[in-house]
C-alpha positions in Angstrom: 17.9 41.0 45.9 17.8 41.3 49.7 15.5 43.6 51.6 18.5 45.7 52.7 19.7 46.1 49.1 16.2 47.2 48.1 16.1 49.7 50.9 19.5 51.0 50.0 18.5 51.6 46.4 15.3 53.3 47.5 17.3 55.7 49.8 19.7 56.4 47.0 16.8 57.3 44.7 15.4 59.6 47.4 18.8 61.3 47.8 18.9 61.9 44.0 15.4 63.4 44.1 16.4 65.6 47.0 19.2 67.1 45.0 16.9 68.1 42.2 14.1 69.3 44.6 16.6 71.4 46.5 17.8 73.2 43.3 14.2 74.0 42.3 13.3 75.1 45.8 16.3 77.3 46.0 15.3 79.1 42.8 11.7 79.5 43.9 12.7 80.7 47.3 15.0 83.4 45.8 12.2 84.4 43.4 9.9 84.6 46.4 12.3 86.7 48.5 13.1 89.1 45.7 9.7 89.7 44.2 6.8 88.0 46.0 6.5 87.8 49.8 9.5 90.1 50.4 11.5 92.5 48.3 9.1 94.1 45.8 6.2 92.4 47.7 4.2 91.9 44.5 2.0 89.4 46.3 0.3 92.3 48.1 0.9 95.1 45.5 -0.7 93.4 42.5 -4.2 92.5 44.0 -5.2 96.1 44.8 -3.8 97.1 41.3 -6.0 94.4 39.7 -9.0 95.6 41.8 -8.4 99.2 40.6 -8.2 98.1 36.9 -11.4 95.9 37.1 -13.0 98.6 39.2 -12.5 101.2 36.6 -14.1 98.9 34.1 -17.1 98.4 36.4 -17.4 102.1 37.1 -17.1 103.3 33.5 -18.9 100.3 31.8 -19.6 101.6 28.3 -18.9 105.3 29.1 -15.6 106.4 27.6 -14.2 109.8 28.8 -13.2 112.4 26.1 -9.5 112.3 27.0 -9.4 108.5 26.4 -11.1 108.9 23.0 -8.4 111.3 21.9 -5.5 109.2 23.3 -6.4 105.6 22.7 -6.5 105.5 18.8 -2.8 106.5 18.8 -1.8 103.4 20.8 -4.5 100.9 21.6 -7.5 101.7 19.4 -9.7 100.4 22.2 -12.4 102.0 24.3 -11.6 102.3 28.0 -13.6 99.4 29.4 -12.3 96.8 26.8 -8.7 98.0 27.4 -9.2 97.6 31.2 -10.5 94.1 30.6 -7.4 93.1 28.6 -5.1 94.8 31.2 -6.8 92.9 34.0 -6.3 89.6 32.2 -2.5 90.3 32.0 -2.3 91.3 35.7 -4.4 88.2 36.7 -2.1 85.9 34.7 0.9 87.5 36.5 -0.8 87.0 39.8 -1.6 83.4 39.0 2.0 82.8 38.1 3.2 84.2 41.4 0.7 82.2 43.4 1.6 79.0 41.5 5.4 79.6 42.2 4.6 80.4 45.9 2.5 77.2 46.3 4.9 75.0 44.4 7.8 76.2 46.7 5.7 75.3 49.8 4.8 71.9 48.3 8.4 71.1 47.4 9.6 72.2 50.9 7.0 69.8 52.5 8.2 67.0 50.2 11.9 67.7 51.1 10.9 67.5 54.8 9.2 64.2 54.2 12.2 62.8 52.3 14.7 64.0 54.9 12.6 62.2 57.6 12.9 59.0 55.6 16.7 59.3 55.3 16.9 60.0 59.0 14.7 57.0 59.7 17.0 54.8 57.5 20.0 55.8 59.7 18.2 54.9 62.9 16.8 58.3 63.9 13.0 58.5 63.9 12.8 62.3 63.5 9.1 62.2 62.9 8.7 61.5 66.7 10.9 64.4 67.7 9.4 67.6 69.1 8.3 70.1 66.5 8.0 67.8 63.5 4.2 67.5 63.7 3.9 71.3 64.1 6.1 71.9 61.0 4.1 69.5 58.9 0.8 71.1 60.0 2.2 74.6 59.4 3.3 73.5 55.8 -0.2 72.0 55.1 -2.0 75.1 56.3 0.2 77.4 54.2 -0.3 75.2 51.1 -4.1 75.1 51.6 -4.3 78.9 52.0 -2.2 79.5 48.9 -4.3 77.0 46.9 -7.5 78.8 48.0 -6.0 82.1 46.7 -4.9 80.4 43.5 -8.4 79.1 42.9 -10.0 82.5 43.5 -7.5 84.2 41.1 -8.2 81.5 38.5 -12.0 82.1 38.8 -11.5 85.9 38.4 -9.3 85.2 35.3 -11.8 82.9 33.8 -14.6 85.5 34.3 -12.4 88.2 32.6 -11.7 85.8 29.6 -15.4 85.2 29.2 -16.1 88.9 29.3 -13.6 89.5 26.5 -15.0 86.7 24.4 -18.6 87.9 24.9 -17.7 91.6 24.3 -16.9 94.0 27.1 -19.9 96.3 26.6 -22.7 93.7 26.8 -25.0 93.6 29.8 -24.0 90.1 30.9 -20.3 91.2 30.7 -21.1 94.1 33.1 -22.6 91.7 35.6 -19.7 89.2 35.3 -17.1 92.0 35.7 -18.5 92.8 39.1 -18.3 89.2 40.1 -14.7 89.3 38.9 -14.0 92.4 41.0 -15.6 90.5 44.0 -13.2 87.6 43.5 -10.2 90.0 43.4 -11.3 91.8 46.6 -11.9 88.6 48.5 -8.5 87.2 47.4 -6.8 90.5 48.5 -8.6 90.2 51.9 -7.2 86.7 52.4 -3.7 87.7 51.3 -3.3 90.8 53.4 -4.3 89.1 56.7 -2.2 86.0 56.0 -0.1 85.2 59.1 1.8 82.2 57.8 5.6 82.6 58.0 7.7 82.1 54.9 9.7 78.9 55.1 12.1 76.8 53.0 14.7 74.1 53.4 17.3 75.5 51.0 18.6 77.8 53.8 19.9 75.9 56.9 17.8 78.2 59.0 14.8 78.2 56.6 12.4 76.4 59.1 13.6 78.3 62.2 10.9 80.7 63.3 8.4 79.2 60.8 6.3 77.7 63.6 5.8 78.5 67.3 7.3 75.9 69.6 4.7 74.4 71.8 6.9 73.6 74.7 10.0 74.9 76.5 11.6 74.1 79.8 10.7 76.7 82.5 14.0 76.6 84.4 17.1 76.9 82.2 20.5 75.9 83.4 22.2 76.7 80.1 19.9 79.4 78.7 21.6 80.1 75.4 21.7 76.5 74.4 18.3 75.5 75.7 16.6 78.5 74.0 18.4 77.7 70.8 17.3 74.0 70.9 13.7 75.1 71.6 13.4 77.4 68.6 15.3 75.2 66.1 13.4 72.8 63.8 13.9 69.1 64.4 16.5 68.7 61.6 18.7 71.6 62.7 18.3 70.5 66.4 19.5 67.0 65.5 22.7 68.5 63.9 23.3 70.7 66.9 22.9 67.8 69.3 25.4 65.8 67.2 27.9 68.7 67.6 27.2 68.7 71.4 27.9 65.0 71.6 31.2 65.4 69.6 32.4 68.1 72.0 31.4 66.2 75.1 33.1 63.0 73.8 36.3 65.0 73.5 35.8 66.5 76.9 34.9 63.1 78.4 31.7 64.3 80.0 28.0 63.2 79.8 26.6 63.5 76.3 23.7 65.6 77.5 26.0 68.1 79.2 25.6 71.6 77.6 28.4 73.3 79.5 31.0 73.5 76.8 28.5 74.1 73.9 27.1 77.0 75.9 30.4 78.8 75.7 30.5 78.3 71.9 27.0 79.9 71.6 28.2 82.7 73.9 31.1 83.3 71.5 28.7 83.6 68.6 26.5 85.8 70.7 29.4 88.2 71.3 30.5 88.0 67.7 27.0 89.0 66.5 27.1 92.0 68.9 30.4 93.0 67.2 32.5 92.3 70.2 35.0 90.0 68.3 36.0 89.5 64.8 35.2 86.4 62.7 38.9 85.4 62.6 39.1 85.6 66.4 35.8 83.6 66.7 37.0 80.8 64.4 40.5 80.7 66.0 39.1 80.5 69.5 36.7 77.7 68.7 39.4 75.7 66.9 42.0 76.1 69.6 39.7 75.3 72.6 37.3 72.7 71.1 39.4 71.1 68.3 36.4 70.9 65.8 37.6 70.4 62.3 36.3 72.4 59.3 34.0 72.2 57.5 31.4 72.2 60.3 28.2 74.2 60.8 29.8 75.6 64.0 31.8 77.9 61.7 28.9 78.9 59.5 28.8 82.6 60.5 25.7 83.4 58.5 23.7 80.5 60.0 24.7 81.5 63.5 23.8 85.2 62.8 20.3 84.1 61.8 20.0 81.8 64.9 21.1 84.6 67.2 18.6 87.0 65.5 15.8 84.5 66.0 16.9 84.1 69.6 16.5 87.8 70.1 13.1 87.9 68.4 11.8 85.0 70.5 13.2 86.1 73.8 13.7 89.9 73.9 13.6 90.0 77.8 16.4 87.4 78.0 18.5 89.6 75.6 18.0 92.6 77.9 18.9 90.6 81.0 22.0 89.3 79.1 23.0 92.9 78.2 22.7 94.0 81.8 24.7 91.0 83.0 27.5 91.7 80.4 27.7 95.3 81.5 28.5 94.4 85.1 31.9 95.4 86.5 33.8 94.0 89.5 32.0 96.4 91.9 28.6 95.1 90.7 29.7 91.5 91.2 31.2 92.2 94.6 27.9 93.8 95.6 26.1 90.6 94.6 28.4 88.6 96.8 27.8 90.9 99.7 24.1 90.6 99.5 24.2 86.9 98.9 21.9 86.8 95.9 21.0 88.5 92.6 17.4 88.9 91.3 16.5 90.5 88.0 13.3 90.2 85.8 12.2 91.5 82.4 9.0 91.1 80.4 7.8 91.8 76.8 4.6 93.5 75.7 2.3 90.7 74.5 1.5 91.0 70.8 -1.0 88.6 69.4 -0.4 86.3 72.4 3.4 86.3 71.7 5.5 87.5 74.6 7.8 86.2 77.3 9.1 86.9 80.7 12.5 86.0 82.1 13.9 85.9 85.6 17.6 85.6 86.5 18.6 84.4 89.9 22.2 84.1 91.3 23.1 82.4 94.5 26.2 84.2 95.8 26.5 82.3 99.1 28.5 79.1 100.0 25.5 76.9 100.5 22.7 75.6 98.3 19.5 77.6 98.6 15.9 76.6 97.8 13.8 79.6 96.8 10.2 80.1 95.6 9.4 82.3 92.7 5.8 83.5 92.6 4.2 85.3 89.7 0.8 86.9 90.6 -1.6 88.9 88.4 -5.3 89.2 88.1 -4.8 89.8 84.4 -3.1 86.5 83.5 -4.2 82.9 83.2 -3.4 81.3 85.6 -3.3 84.1 88.1 -0.6 82.5 90.3 2.4 80.6 89.1 4.9 79.1 91.6 8.4 77.7 90.8 10.5 76.0 93.4 14.1 76.4 92.5 17.2 74.9 94.0 20.2 77.3 93.5 23.7 75.9 93.5 26.3 77.7 95.7 28.5 80.3 94.0 31.0 78.8 91.6 34.7 78.8 92.0 35.0 81.5 89.2 32.8 83.9 91.1 34.9 83.6 94.3 38.0 84.6 92.3 36.5 87.5 90.4 37.5 90.1 93.0 41.2 89.5 92.4 41.1 89.1 88.6 42.2 92.0 86.3 40.8 92.2 82.8 43.0 92.3 79.8 40.2 93.4 77.4 36.5 94.2 77.4 35.9 91.0 75.5 37.6 88.9 78.2 35.5 90.7 80.9 32.3 89.9 79.0 33.3 86.2 78.4 34.3 85.7 82.1 31.3 87.5 83.6 28.8 85.6 81.6 30.5 82.3 82.2 30.4 83.0 85.9 26.8 84.1 85.7 25.9 80.9 83.8 27.7 78.8 86.4 25.9 80.4 89.3 22.6 81.4 87.7 19.2 79.9 87.3 17.0 81.4 84.5 13.3 81.1 84.5 11.4 81.4 81.1 7.6 82.1 81.2 5.0 83.0 78.6 2.3 85.0 80.2 -1.2 84.5 78.8 -3.4 87.6 79.2 -7.1 87.2 79.9 -7.9 90.2 77.7 -6.3 93.1 75.8 -5.0 96.1 77.8 -2.6 96.7 80.6 -1.2 93.8 82.7 0.1 94.4 86.2 2.3 91.4 87.3 3.9 91.0 90.7 6.9 88.8 90.9 8.0 87.7 94.4 11.2 85.9 95.4 10.7 84.0 98.7 12.8 81.7 100.8 11.8 78.1 101.4 9.7 79.2 104.4 7.7 81.8 102.4 9.5 84.9 103.7 9.9 87.7 101.1 13.5 88.1 99.8 12.8 90.5 97.0 10.1 91.5 94.5 9.2 93.5 91.4 6.0 94.9 90.0 6.0 94.8 86.2 3.6 96.5 83.7 3.1 94.9 80.3 0.6 95.6 77.4 -1.4 93.0 75.7 -2.5 94.1 72.2 -2.4 93.5 68.5 0.4 95.4 66.6 -0.7 98.4 64.7 0.3 97.0 61.3 -1.6 93.8 62.1 -4.7 95.8 63.1 -4.4 97.8 59.8 -4.2 94.5 57.9 -7.2 93.0 59.6 -9.2 96.2 59.1 -8.3 96.4 55.4 -9.1 92.7 55.0 -12.6 93.1 56.5 -13.2 96.2 54.4 -12.1 94.4 51.1 -14.1 91.2 52.0 -17.3 93.2 52.8 -17.1 95.1 49.5 -16.4 91.8 47.6 -19.6 90.4 49.0 -21.8 93.5 48.7 -20.9 94.6 45.1 -22.3 91.5 43.2 -25.3 91.3 45.5 -26.1 95.0 44.9 -25.6 94.6 41.1 -27.8 91.5 40.9 -30.5 93.2 42.9 -30.4 96.2 40.6 -30.5 94.0 37.5 -33.6 92.0 38.8 -35.3 95.3 39.8 -34.7 96.8 36.3 -36.2 93.7 34.7 -39.3 94.1 36.8 
């Protein structure tokens, strides 16, 4: 058997394994969405419930209230503390099952990513070297390690509760072990409630999008929708999109790295997601103009809806600039032509070091212009950022806008954004604040000689979201109690022996 035949068999085996793994991952992902991380959110609901049940056992010890003595013989025939011990065992078993499913799903997703990389490598594409693959692998490893730690702590608490039941719930040793069990439950809850890892899977086409923070993006965007999209996509989805771009460009007989035509397709999906056009119109327009045959991911409306949603979440300022651009009428565009330029800027509040700033520049003159964009603030690092930008002269479409009537609002939006894209430069920045609080940022637009053309003063807030602050505070509170309770109980036990 030749080496090529052996490699072919190996890839076939990997493909068969992938089919089985995808089925299992899909089931676990659905289970996770419905009951664990989302939906019922049992992953966060059950730990405090377990802490309550074990805590009642710690609090009451061998003291059974009168109402329980009258009630329990009818159903359980157990005193309060032994009943709570049995109930905690059942809850801990359920928690262990959930953590096991959650961890198994992450491990299977990581394995699928690895197998997919091998299949791509066999076809001549070394996707492991592409941007984002290392971050996704590291993100998966970190998520698995954190879930394994929670699983081990839950297993320890369960083991302690089983020993308590076997020794007898009312013995002195059981009382001490119960407090260690409560400590494990509280520490586990503190880890789970402050967990910041994003849920991810490969069973959904968009399952890895947004699961990690892209480490790099181009500052100056010529085709903003496409370039932002390629930045936030995972390597596998980015590869598929780039193949579609090559297919379109081959039919249009332009350079394979030209985003001009694909940008218009993304714009159609953007407008469709806003409710500006129907799905039938969207599919019909793409088929008639770009001749892409079905089935193709370009027609997967659910996928594109998720991608546009992630685009909004990643770049809210860009979305607002787009909205302002799409709302422009002919008078606005004629005013831009009269002044010779257009300058607009928007910024996010910075939450947990996540935030962006976008600037849109349009050259409405007949000549190329070189401008300087300076961002200055004593509250950011670095304090001064300078971009030298060469703006193309106004496009042919912009010259003809004054004489063009609109047949529909959709046509107006399509044409205006296409014109803006042709004549615009978009600048994408991620401000890094030196400290929490208010940021005052001055944005100056200067000509090549340093003379001021226009400017803005922006105010942004750098802070941790309220829900995140609550999670951190609750985590610290639970962790502190988890450490203090067993120390206090052991100290009391040693003191009583003396």
